[in-house]
C-alpha positions in Angstrom: -3.8 -21.1 26.0 -0.1 -20.9 26.8 1.3 -19.7 30.1 3.8 -16.8 30.3 6.9 -17.0 32.4 6.7 -14.9 35.6 9.2 -12.5 34.1 7.2 -12.0 31.0 4.0 -11.5 33.0 5.8 -9.0 35.2 7.0 -7.1 32.1 3.4 -7.0 30.7 2.0 -5.8 34.1 4.7 -3.0 34.3 3.9 -1.9 30.7 0.2 -1.8 31.5 0.8 0.2 34.6 3.1 2.7 32.8 0.5 3.1 30.0 -2.2 3.8 32.5 0.0 6.3 34.3 0.7 8.1 31.0 -3.0 8.2 30.1 -3.7 9.8 33.5 -1.0 12.4 33.2 -2.1 13.3 29.7 -5.8 13.6 30.8 -4.7 16.3 33.3 -3.1 18.5 30.7 -4.8 21.8 29.6 -5.6 22.0 25.9 -2.5 24.1 25.1 -0.3 21.7 27.0 -1.8 18.8 25.2 -1.2 20.4 21.8 2.4 21.2 22.8 3.0 17.7 24.0 1.5 16.1 20.9 3.7 18.4 18.7 6.7 17.5 20.7 6.1 13.7 20.4 5.3 14.0 16.7 8.6 15.9 16.2 10.5 13.0 17.8 8.8 10.3 15.7 9.6 8.9 12.3 6.0 8.4 11.3 5.8 7.6 7.7 7.0 5.4 5.0 4.3 7.0 2.8 3.9 10.3 1.1 1.2 12.7 2.4 -1.2 11.8 -0.5 -0.9 8.0 -0.5 -4.2 6.3 0.3 -3.1 4.5 3.5 -4.2 4.9 7.0 -0.8 6.0 8.4 -0.4 8.8 5.9 -3.9 10.1 6.4 -3.6 10.0 10.2 -0.3 11.8 10.3 -0.8 14.3 7.5 -4.5 15.1 7.7 -6.2 14.0 10.9 -3.6 14.9 13.5 -2.8 18.3 12.2 -6.5 19.2 11.9 -7.2 17.8 15.4 -4.3 19.9 16.9 -5.6 23.0 15.1 -9.1 22.5 16.4 -7.9 21.9 20.0 -5.8 25.0 19.7 -8.8 26.9 18.5 -7.2 27.8 15.1 -9.9 26.5 12.8 
């Protein structure tokens, strides 16, 4: 196993701490806030190199699973 430099280890530790903090903040959101946050983040992303019907995980997640998940959380089944 290789050893990381102290700087690299510090960066990894900071990223892990930030990720944990973000998970905590998101866990405190109400459903409507969670849906709004997800929609906002999705609007800022360039998610796909694939068309909605292409049989790849990315396209299915972005075009089928996430919209359905957001509708259900929102209560718009």
